[in-house]
C-alpha positions as CSV (number, residue, x, y, z in Angstrom):
1,M,21.5,-9.8,-23.4
2,P,18.7,-9.4,-20.9
3,R,15.3,-8.5,-22.2
4,Q,14.3,-4.7,-21.8
5,Y,11.4,-4.6,-19.2
6,T,8.7,-2.1,-20.4
7,M,6.2,-0.4,-18.2
8,S,4.4,2.8,-18.4
9,D,5.2,5.6,-16.5
10,K,1.6,5.6,-14.9
11,A,2.1,1.7,-14.1
12,R,5.5,2.5,-12.5
13,E,4.3,5.6,-10.4
14,A,1.3,3.6,-9.1
15,R,3.9,0.6,-7.9
16,R,6.0,3.3,-6.3
17,K,3.2,4.6,-4.4
18,G,1.8,1.0,-3.3
19,G,-1.0,0.6,-5.9
20,S,-4.3,2.3,-6.3
21,A,-6.4,3.8,-3.6
22,A,-9.3,1.4,-4.8
23,A,-7.3,-1.8,-4.1
24,R,-7.2,-0.5,-0.7
25,S,-10.6,0.5,0.0
26,L,-13.0,-0.8,2.5
27,D,-15.1,-2.2,-0.3
28,A,-12.2,-4.1,-1.9
29,Y,-11.0,-5.9,1.6
30,I,-14.7,-6.9,2.1
31,T,-15.1,-8.1,-1.5
32,R,-11.5,-10.5,-1.0
33,I,-13.1,-11.6,2.5
34,V,-16.1,-12.7,1.0
35,D,-14.6,-14.1,-2.0
36,R,-12.3,-16.2,0.3
37,A,-15.1,-17.3,2.8
38,P,-15.0,-20.8,2.4
39,E,-11.3,-20.8,3.7
40,L,-12.2,-18.8,7.0
41,T,-11.3,-20.7,10.2
42,D,-13.7,-20.9,13.0
43,E,-11.8,-18.5,15.0
44,Q,-11.9,-15.7,12.0
45,I,-15.6,-16.5,11.7
46,A,-16.0,-15.8,15.5
47,R,-14.2,-12.4,15.3
48,L,-16.3,-11.3,12.3
49,R,-19.7,-12.5,13.8
50,P,-19.9,-9.4,16.5
51,L,-18.9,-7.0,13.9
52,L,-21.8,-8.0,11.5
53,A,-24.2,-8.2,14.6
54,R,-23.8,-4.5,15.3
55,V,-24.1,-3.0,11.9
56,S,-27.5,-2.5,10.1
57,G,-27.2,-1.0,6.7
58,G,-23.6,0.1,7.0
59,Q,-24.5,2.7,10.1
60,P,-23.8,2.0,13.6
61,E,-27.0,1.4,15.4
C-alpha cells in the first residue's frame, strides 16, 4: 500500500501558486547569482559587467 503523502494546506497552496514571492524577488535572484559566481562563464560576466558599471547604490545615474 502506498504511503500517504502529507502536506499542509499552506504548503500545497504555495506550491500551486508557484512558490513564495520572496523566492522570486530581485534580491533572491541576485543572491543566487552571487552564490554561483565561480560558475559564471566569461560570456555571462561580459553580459553583467555593463549593468553593474551603470548603477551606483541601486539608483540609475
